[in-house]
C-alpha positions in Angstrom: 131.3 110.7 34.0 132.6 113.3 31.6 131.1 115.7 29.1 132.0 116.5 25.5 131.7 119.8 23.8 128.8 119.9 21.3 126.9 122.1 18.9 123.2 122.5 19.5 120.7 122.7 16.7 116.9 122.8 16.8 115.3 119.4 17.2 112.0 117.9 16.0 109.9 119.1 18.9 109.9 121.6 21.8 111.9 119.5 24.2 114.5 117.8 22.0 117.5 119.2 20.2 120.0 117.9 17.7 123.6 117.9 18.9 126.7 117.6 16.9 130.0 116.2 18.4 133.3 116.8 16.5 135.7 113.8 16.3 139.5 114.1 15.9 139.1 114.5 12.2 136.5 117.4 12.7 133.7 115.2 11.3 130.4 115.9 13.0 128.3 113.1 14.4 124.6 114.0 15.2 122.2 112.7 17.8 118.9 113.8 19.2 118.6 114.4 23.0 116.3 116.1 25.4 117.6 119.7 26.0 117.6 119.2 29.8 120.2 116.4 29.2 122.8 118.9 28.3 125.1 120.9 30.6 126.2 124.5 30.2 129.6 125.6 31.4 131.3 129.0 30.6 129.0 129.7 27.6 129.6 126.3 26.1 127.3 123.3 25.9 128.3 119.8 26.8 126.8 116.3 26.3 127.4 113.7 29.1 129.4 110.8 27.8 131.4 107.8 29.1 135.2 107.8 28.6 136.4 104.4 27.4 140.1 105.3 26.9 142.4 108.3 26.9 145.5 108.6 24.7 147.4 111.5 26.2 150.3 111.1 23.7 148.0 111.7 20.8 145.7 114.1 22.7 142.5 112.2 22.2 139.9 110.1 24.0 137.6 107.3 23.0 134.1 108.3 24.2 130.9 106.4 24.4 127.8 108.4 23.4 124.7 108.2 25.7 122.7 106.8 22.7 123.2 105.7 19.2 124.0 108.6 16.8 122.1 109.2 13.6 125.1 107.5 11.8 124.8 104.4 13.9 128.0 105.3 15.9 128.2 104.5 19.6 131.8 105.5 20.1 134.0 108.3 18.8 137.6 109.5 19.2 137.5 113.1 20.2 140.2 115.7 21.1 141.0 115.7 24.9 140.5 119.5 24.7 136.8 119.0 24.0 136.3 117.0 27.2 135.1 118.4 30.5 135.3 116.3 33.7 132.3 116.0 36.0 134.0 118.5 38.5 134.1 121.1 35.8 137.8 120.8 35.1 139.1 120.3 31.5 140.4 116.8 30.8 
């Protein structure tokens, strides 16, 4: 498992939050998750994701979101620099 850097915004209730994940074109994709689902590391907030593929030559990775985004997206290409491995190391 890996984690992707995200922005956190207030959600609809007390427990949920809206998170935004930036793709390689800096377009934000939003989804709602329980705030306990997120991980904090070095003053940054990360969302757990699956990594489908990595393209080191282009510096990006195809990730699978834990649930469908508001846009209907399930997968996104994100910069490798926005990934964090499960052991806390940058991708």
